[in-house]
C-alpha positions in Angstrom: 73.5 57.3 -10.9 75.3 56.8 -7.8 78.6 55.6 -9.9 81.7 57.9 -10.3 82.4 58.5 -13.5 86.5 58.8 -12.9 86.2 55.3 -11.4 84.6 53.9 -13.8 87.0 55.3 -16.3 89.9 53.7 -14.7 87.7 50.3 -14.7 87.3 50.2 -18.3 91.2 51.1 -18.8 91.9 48.2 -16.1 89.9 45.7 -18.0 91.7 46.7 -21.3 94.8 46.5 -19.7 94.0 43.0 -18.1 92.6 41.8 -21.2 94.5 43.9 -24.3 92.8 42.4 -26.8 89.8 44.8 -25.9 91.9 47.6 -27.0 92.3 45.3 -30.5 88.7 46.0 -30.6 86.3 48.1 -32.7 86.8 51.3 -30.5 82.3 51.8 -31.0 81.8 48.6 -29.2 84.1 49.0 -26.8 82.6 52.2 -25.8 79.0 50.4 -26.1 79.7 47.8 -23.5 81.2 50.5 -21.2 77.9 52.4 -21.2 76.0 49.5 -21.2 77.8 48.1 -17.8 77.2 52.0 -16.4 73.6 52.1 -17.4 73.4 48.6 -15.3 75.3 50.5 -12.8 77.8 47.0 -12.4 80.9 47.0 -12.7 82.8 44.8 -14.9 85.8 42.7 -14.8 86.2 42.2 -11.3 86.7 39.8 -9.2 83.1 39.8 -8.0 81.9 38.6 -12.1 79.3 41.4 -12.0 80.0 41.7 -15.6 82.1 41.2 -18.2 83.6 42.3 -21.5 84.6 39.9 -23.6 85.9 40.4 -27.1 84.5 38.1 -29.9 85.3 37.6 -33.5 82.1 39.0 -35.1 82.0 38.1 -39.3 80.2 41.0 -40.4 82.5 43.9 -37.5 85.2 42.3 -37.3 86.1 42.3 -33.5 83.4 43.7 -31.4 83.1 43.6 -27.4 80.4 41.7 -25.8 78.7 42.9 -22.8 77.9 39.8 -20.8 76.3 40.0 -16.9 77.6 37.9 -14.5 75.5 35.6 -12.1 75.8 37.9 -9.6 75.3 41.0 -11.2 71.7 40.1 -12.6 70.6 38.9 -8.7 71.9 42.2 -8.0 69.6 43.5 -10.4 66.4 41.6 -9.3 66.8 42.4 -6.0 66.6 46.1 -6.8 62.9 46.1 -7.4 62.4 46.1 -3.4 60.2 43.3 -3.9 62.7 40.4 -4.1 64.0 39.1 -1.5 66.7 36.4 -1.3 67.6 34.9 -5.1 69.6 32.0 -5.2 70.6 29.7 -7.6 72.7 26.1 -7.9 73.6 23.3 -9.6 73.2 20.1 -9.2 75.5 17.6 -10.4 75.9 13.6 -10.9 74.9 11.6 -7.7 73.1 14.9 -5.8 69.9 13.8 -4.0 67.6 16.2 -6.6 63.8 16.6 -7.3 61.4 18.5 -8.4 57.6 18.9 -9.5 55.4 21.5 -10.9 51.9 22.2 -10.8 49.6 23.6 -8.0 51.6 23.1 -5.7 55.6 22.9 -7.2 58.5 21.1 -5.0 61.9 21.1 -4.9 64.5 19.1 -3.4 68.1 19.2 -3.3 70.9 17.3 -1.4 74.3 17.6 -2.6 76.5 14.6 -2.2 79.1 15.2 0.2 81.4 13.1 -1.7 81.0 14.6 -5.0 83.1 17.0 -6.5 82.2 19.7 -8.8 83.6 19.4 -12.3 81.5 21.0 -14.8 81.2 17.5 -16.6 79.4 16.0 -14.0 76.7 19.0 -14.3 72.9 17.5 -14.4 70.9 20.4 -13.7 71.4 23.8 -12.6 68.2 25.9 -10.5 67.0 29.0 -9.4 64.7 30.0 -6.7 63.3 33.8 -5.3 61.2 34.6 -2.8 58.3 37.3 -4.0 57.2 39.0 -1.5 57.5 35.9 0.8 56.3 33.6 -1.7 59.5 31.1 -3.4 59.3 30.8 -6.7 62.0 28.4 -8.8 62.9 27.5 -12.4 65.0 24.2 -13.5 66.5 23.7 -16.2 68.7 20.5 -17.6 71.7 20.0 -19.4 70.3 20.3 -22.5 68.5 23.3 -22.0 71.8 25.0 -21.0 73.7 23.8 -24.1 70.9 25.4 -26.0 71.0 28.8 -24.4 75.2 28.7 -24.6 74.9 27.8 -28.7 72.9 31.2 -28.7 75.7 33.0 -26.7 77.7 34.8 -29.4 80.9 35.3 -27.4 80.7 31.6 -26.0 84.0 30.0 -28.2 85.9 33.0 -27.2 89.2 32.0 -24.6 87.9 34.8 -22.5 84.1 34.1 -22.3 83.2 32.8 -18.7 81.2 30.1 -20.3 84.9 28.9 -20.4 86.2 30.4 -17.5 83.4 30.0 -14.3 81.2 27.2 -16.3 79.3 26.9 -13.1 78.2 30.4 -12.6 77.3 30.8 -16.0 75.0 28.0 -15.9 73.8 30.2 -12.2 73.1 32.4 -14.9 71.2 31.0 -16.9 68.9 29.9 -14.2 68.3 33.4 -13.1 67.9 35.2 -16.3 65.2 32.7 -17.1 63.4 33.2 -13.8 63.9 37.1 -13.8 61.1 36.8 -16.6 58.9 36.3 -14.2 59.8 38.9 -11.2 59.4 42.3 -10.5 61.2 44.1 -13.0 63.1 47.4 -12.5 63.6 49.2 -15.8 67.6 48.1 -15.1 66.5 44.5 -15.3 64.3 44.6 -18.1 67.1 46.0 -20.3 70.0 43.5 -18.7 67.3 40.3 -19.9 67.0 41.8 -23.3 70.6 43.3 -24.0 72.4 40.4 -22.0 75.0 38.6 -24.2 74.5 40.4 -28.0 76.2 42.9 -29.9 75.3 46.4 -28.4 75.6 49.9 -30.8 75.2 53.4 -29.1 72.0 53.2 -30.9 70.5 51.1 -28.1 71.2 53.2 -26.1 69.8 56.7 -27.5 73.8 58.0 -28.0 74.7 58.8 -31.8 77.9 60.3 -32.0 79.4 62.2 -35.1 82.0 60.2 -36.8 84.8 62.8 -36.4 84.1 62.9 -32.5 87.7 61.3 -31.4 88.0 61.0 -27.6 91.4 60.5 -26.5 91.9 58.1 -23.6 93.5 59.7 -20.7 97.0 57.6 -19.5 97.2 55.9 -23.5 98.9 58.8 -25.2 101.7 56.1 -26.2 99.2 54.0 -27.6 97.2 55.3 -30.7 94.9 52.1 -31.0 93.1 53.3 -27.4 91.6 55.9 -28.4 87.9 55.3 -28.6 85.7 56.9 -31.5 82.7 58.0 -29.8 
C-alpha cells in the first residue's frame, strides 16, 4: 500500500545492477526477497539503509538472496503503530562513561568519550530506547550477545552483508530488534521480526506460482539469467 509498482521494479533492477551477484542467485529467492521488501514497505539497497538484498551461499539451495531489514527500517516499522514515539539505538565504545541498572526503577546513563573513535573492534555494548505512550523502555546488549545474534545470521559471512559493511548499524539493529518484541506491534513489524535474515519462500507469503510461469524482466532482454521465475 502506498508503493508504486513500477518504481519498486526499478529499485530491484538497480539492486541487481549494483550487485550483479544477485542475478546469479536462485531466481525464486530474489523474487521472494523483493516481495518481502514490498510487503514491509521498505525500499531495499538504497543509501537510507532501510533493507538489504544480500547474495548468500546456501548448502541446500545454492546461491540465494537473503532479505535483511536494516536498522532504520526496523525503526520505521516500530513507529508505524502510532503508539511508539522516539526510537533510537546507540553504540557504546571503550572509554565511554556507561552504566545501567534494571528492576522496578531501571536507569541508563551514557556519556560518549569525546576523544574516542568509532572503531568496531572497540564496541562493548549497544542499547535501544523507545517511548511508548510517553513511558521510556530500553534494552542493553553486550558484545557477547551481539556476537551470538551475528552467528545465527545466515548471510553474515557474505562480503556484501551489512554485518561486514555497516557493523555499527547492525549492532543498533540487533538491539532494536530485541526491543521491538516489547513494543506494540503492527503486522508488518511482527513479520519483520519473525522473518528477518532467513531464507524466504514465496509460500511464506501466501504466493505459490506454477513452475512453468516465467516473467521476463524488462530491460534485460540480452541477459537470459535475468529472468525471474515466478
